[in-house]
N, C-alpha and C positions, 0 to 999 in steps of 0.2 A: 443715903441722902441723894436727892435729885437736885442738883445745884445749877442755877442760872448765873452766868458770869458775864457781866456787862462791861464793855469797853467802849472806846470811841471809834477806832477803826479795826483793830486786830480781830480776827486774822485776815480780814479782807483789805490788807494794806501792809506796807513794810515799816511804818513809822512807830510802831509800838512793839518792836521785836523783843524788848526786855521782859514782856509778859510770857514769852514762849516757855521758859523753864517752869514757871509756876503753873501754867495751864497743863503741861504734860504731867507734872507731879500731882496736881489735883485730880486729873482725869484717872489716874491710877488709884486714887484714894477714896473716891466717892462712887456711889452706884452709877450715876450718869452725870456728866458735865456738859452743859449747853453754853456755848460761847456766842454771844450776840452783841455785835457792835451797834452803837447808836447811829453812827454815820459811816457805813461801810464805803470803801473806795470803789468797789466793783463787786461783781457777783461771784468771783472765784477766790478761794482761800489762797493766800500766799505761802502757806506752811503745810507740810505734809505730815501725816501720821501723828497728829497731836493727841489722839485718843479721845477727843471731845466730839460732840455733835455741833458743828458750826452752822448757826442759823442766820441766813441772809434775809434781811428785810430793809429796803431802802428807807432813808430818812423821810421821804415824801413820795408822792406819786399815787396812782390809782389804787394799787394793791394795798398800800399802807393805809390810805384814807378809807378804803372799803372795810378793812379790819377794824379800824378805829370806830367807824360808824356802827359796826356790829357790836362792839364792846359798849359803846354809848347806849345803844338800844337795850342791851341786856339789863342795865341798871342806871338810868339817867341820873338819879339822885346821887349815887356814889360817884359817877363821873364828874358831876358838877361840883361836888364836895372836893374831889381831887384837884379840879381846876382852881378852886378857891385857895387851895394850899399854896399854889405858886403865884396867884394873881393878887391876893390881898396884902401880903407882907410888904413892907417898904425895904427895898434893897437895891443894889446897883442896877440902873436901867438896862445896861448892856446884858447883864446876867438874866434879868427878867424877860427881856425880849427873846433871848435864846431859849429860855424855858417855855415860853408861850408858843414859839414856833415849833418846838418839839413835842408839844402836848399830844397831837394826833399820833406821833410815833410811840409815845408812852401808852396810849390806849391800845394801839395795835400790838405793842409788846405784851401787855397784859393779856390780850386775847390769845396770842400765840403760846405764852407760858401757861395759861389756863388749860389749853388743849394738851400741852405736853405733860402737865402735872408736876410742877417743881415744888420743892419744899422750902427753898430759901433763895433769895436773890442777893448776889454780892456784886457791887460795881467797883471798877477801877476809876479813880478820879472822883473828887467831891464836887464836880461841876455838873455838866448836863447829863452825863451817864448816871450819876446818882439821883438826878431829878427824875429820870425815867424809872429808875429802880424804886424810888419813893412812891411814885404814883402807881406803878404796877403792883407793888407790894400791898398798898392799901386796897386796891380793887380786888386783889386775890385773897386778902386777909392772911398773909404769910409774913414772916420776918424778913428783914433786909439788913444789909450792912454795906460798908464801903471802905475802900482804901484811899487815904489822902496822901498826896505826894509832896509837892512844893508849890509850884506856881498856881495850882488849882486851889490851894488854901488862900492865897493872896487875892484870887479873883472874887472871893467872898460871895459865893452863890448860895444864898439861903443857909449858910453854915449853922447858925444857932438852931434853926428849925430842923435841919437834917440830923445834926448830932443828937438832938433831943429825941428824935423819932426812931433813929436806927437802933437795932439790937446792940451793935457796937461799931466803933470806927477804928480801923487799923491805920496807923501812921507809920511811914517808913523810916523816920528818924526821931530821936528824942527832941532835938531842937524844933523841928517842925510840929511835933506834938504840942509843945508849949505854945507855939503861935496859934495853933488850932484852939487850944483850951482858952487862950486869951480872947479869942473871937467868940467862942461858944459859951463862955461862962465857966466859973470854977466847978459848978456841979457836973460838968461834962467829963471831969477827970476820971470818974468811976468807970465809965465805959469807953474811954479812949485808951488804946493800947498800942505800944510800939512793937511792931513786927516787921523786921527788915524785909525788903525785897531780895530774893535769893538769886544766885547764879549757879550754873553747873560747875562743879569742881572736878577736874580730871584726876584719876588715880596717880598718873605719872605726868612728868613734864620734862622739857628739854631746856636747859639754860645755855645761852651762847658762850662760846669760848671767849677768853678775855682779849684776844688779839684783834687788831684792826680798829677802825673808827667806831666809836660807840654809836649804836643804832637806837633811835628813839621813835616812839609813836605818840601822836596827839590825835585821838579819835574824838571829835566833837564837831557839832554843827558850827558854821561860821557866823556866830552871833557875838555881840559885844560882851555878853556876860561870860563867855568862855575865855576871854583874855588873850586871844592869839597875838594881838599886837605887842603885848608885853613879852610873850614868848619869843617872837621874832627879834625884839630888841635884845633879849637875853642871849639868843643864838648869835647875834651880831657881835656881842661882847666876847662870846666863846671863840669865835673865829679870830678876832683880834688878839686873843690870848694864845693862839696857836693850838687850841684843842680841836682835834679831828672828830667829826661827827656827821651823821646823816639823820634827818628827821622827816618822817612821813606825816603829812596832814591828811587824815581820812575824814572827809566831810564836805559839806557845801553849805551855801547860805547867802544871805544878803550882803555879806562883807567880802565876797569872793574877789571882786575887782580891787577893792582897797588893799586887801592882803597881798595880792599879786604885785601891786605897785610898791608896797612896803618891802617885800622880799627882793624885788629888783633893785630898789634904791639902796638896800643894805648889802647888795652883792652876794646874795645867798641862794641864787638859782640852782647851784650845783649841790648845795647842802640840804635844801628843803624841797621835797617832792609833794606837790598837790595832787593827791590821788583821786579826788572827787569822792562821791558816795561809793563806799566799798560794802559789799554784802556782809551782813553780820557774821554768817558762818565762815566767810573767808578771813575776817579779822580774827575770830576765835582760833581758827586753824593756824594762822601765822603766829599768834601768841603762844599757843601750845607747842608749836613746832620750833621754838627757839629763835625766831626771826628778830626779836628785839631784846635790848639790854635794859631799857628804861621806858616807862610810860609817863607822859607829862601832861599836866592840865593846869593852865594858869587862870583859873576861874576868878571872877570878881563878884562883889556883891554890893548892893545898895538897898535902901529901904524897900521892902516888897519884892525883892528879887535876889535869890541866892540858891546855891546848889542844895539838892537833897543829899543823897549818897550816890555819886555817879556810878552807874552800872559799868561804864567803860573802865573805871579804875578797879572795880571788883573783879571784872573778867581778867584784867592784866595780872592782878595779884593771884588769882586762882591758877594762873599759868606760871607762877613764880617769877613774875616780872615786877621789880620794885617800882614804886610810883613816887614821883615828885609833883606836888600840887600845892595850892595855896590853902592857908588856914581860913577858909571861908565856908559858909553854909554848914553842912554837917560832915565835912570831910574829916574832921578830927574824931568822929565816931568810928571811922574806918581805919585811919592811918595814925600811927604814932612812930616814935623814933626807932622802934624795934623792927618795923617792916616797911619804912619809907621815909620821906622827908616832907615836912610842911614848911612853907615859907610865907612871908607877908605878901598880901595881894598888891598888885600894881607896882612891884619892885623888881625890875628886870635884873638888877645887879644881884640881889639875893637869889633870884632864880638861876642866874648864871653860875653863881658860887655853888649852889646845890648840885647842879648838873655836873660841874667840873669835879666836885668832890666824889661823885660816883663814877664819872667817866674815867678817872685816873686810878680807880681802886676796884678792879674786877672782883676780888675776893669779897669786898664789902657788898658789892652788888649782889653776888650770889647768896651771901648770908641774909641780906634783907629780902631777897626773893624767896628763899626757903621759909622765912618767917611770915612773909606775906601770904604764901600758899596756906600755911597752917592757920593764919588768922581768918581767912575767908572760909576755909574748910570748917572751922570750929564755930563760926558765928553767922556766916552768910551763905551757906550751902543750901540749895533749893529744898531738898528733902527736909532739912531741919526747919527752915522758915515756913514751909508748907505745913509741917506738923504743928507748929505754933498756931498758925491760922486756923487749922482744923479744930483745935481745942475750942476756940471761940465760936466757930461755926457749929460745932457739936453741942455746945451749951445753949445755943439760941434757937436752932432750927426746929426743935421739937415743940417750941412754944408758938401758939397762934399770934398773929400780929396784934390782936386786941388785948393780949395778956399784959 
């Protein structure tokens, strides 16, 4: 199979690093994998030795418009029909505007993939990258599919039309699959499938010794949905209780200044270190090297906004680091009482109690960590999730798009 894999930025950017394991795994399993972002950050790949052919084509500009014009000239009627697919339906104006702006990129993508000779297009996200996949697949008369995550579902970018047209839609969690089916209609259930996004699982791992202050990691962007302010309040309670700890915040975002002020007001400058953006490979190295006792994430949810299954927690569990997080989004599809702790959202006291219960029980931490490693190895390991995805790709890619 010659597979085109459409993303938003990856690999020409660092903000979709969680696609890396799947890309490496797919590249080993198919005849040739072509990774093509819709809006690349720059002309150079940020990742080495993926095993894929990484195709750089800007979202706009002379080169892209030239290829788009060539594709339009090849079959104006087909191009206009593809344009009508995104222009005629009634859906969110913001989504429609993005689709229309990327229409030339979709034509250019079709031109490039025609020249390459791909059998199937799979897009990550059911937003603009799947719009490009939809258009290109129709122009090439080949099947396409996509992966839906979380916020992209709530953006509601032609979801009923895309789900009906795709060979299949893969969703990364059961809860989000139900949201997607509710938007697309009950008939979409037959070709909507839950296939987790996988992570690499090391054969071995190092667990920290039980001595000294408990070390925690919170790896998440500084956004309100990640609940840092509740975590800081919980850590303030821990300090008041006399629990010794150190917590690294790995991330950045719009709440940086507000979080710094809250940390200072709580007197936690010595206990919390704001590390900024830490390279993904460095975080994984530290987790696997036994640098942390606990990973913590205080996510919140509201209508239209909740977690999928956080990759940061999966990677911690793969390294036998037990996780404490909130019972929000799809977190309970990853974690149960055998391998971590779930608490109510927006409840600093419950979060502080959970952290204290593990901070003072090193043997319990190690037991949960071992179980966490087994949990991710058995259900979320990249080779396993890629094999599931390939089953659906293999069943659809031999069929022409018109079938």
